[in-house]
N, C-alpha and C positions, 0 to 999 in steps of 0.2 A: 707332719703330725701335730706339731703345736698350732698351726694355722687352724686345723679341724677343732682343737680344743678351744681355742680362742673364738671359733664360730659358735659352738655350742654355748659357751658363757655368755657371749653377746646376745644370742637367740633367747638364751634364758632371762637375761635382764630386760630386753624388749617385752617379752611376754609379762614378766611381772610389772613392768611400768605401764603397759596397757591395763592389765587388771588393776592396778592401783587408780590409774586415771579414771576407770568406770567406777570404782568404789568411792572415790572422791566425789565424783559429780552426783552419785546417787546420795550419798551423805550431805551433800550441799542442798539437793532438793529438800531433804527431810529437815535440815536446821533452818534454811531461810525460805521458809513457806510464806506464800503471799497471805496476808491476813483477811484480805477480801473474798478468798476461795476456801470452802470448806475442805478440810484435810480428809482424804479417804482413809479407810482403815489400811493398816500395814498389810503389804502383800498383795492387795487387790487391786493397785494402780496399773491398769492397762497391761495387766500380766507381767509386771516388772520382775517379780520374784522369779518366775520361771525363765525369763530372758537372762536374769543374773546367772543362775545355775547353769544354763546352757552355755553362757559365754565362758564361765570357769571350766567347764568340761572341755571346751573346744580348745582352750588354751592349754589346759593339761595334755590333751591328746595330741597337740601340735608339739610341745615340748618333748613329750615321750617319743613321738616318731622321729624327731631329729636326733635324740639321744641314740635310739636304737639304729638309726642309719649310720651314725657316726662310729658307733661300737662296731658295727658288721663291717664298715669301710678299714677300721683300723686291724680287725682280725684278719680281713683279706690282705693286707700290706704285709703282715708278719709271716 
């Protein structure tokens, strides 16, 4: 039982780390922009805003599904 709780915690941490890595990369692109290239309007850079929202949704769905599965497995053991 504690192994499953540890697994859920580890997967949650992994999901947050992936989300933060994507957020830091996008922030780095905004902060350290090459001066020789014209900066596009925010949110219109190759559909990046939609991709960021989709990535956040996918990570949240992954974590929700793992939590639901763990809860169902724990209820089945009792």
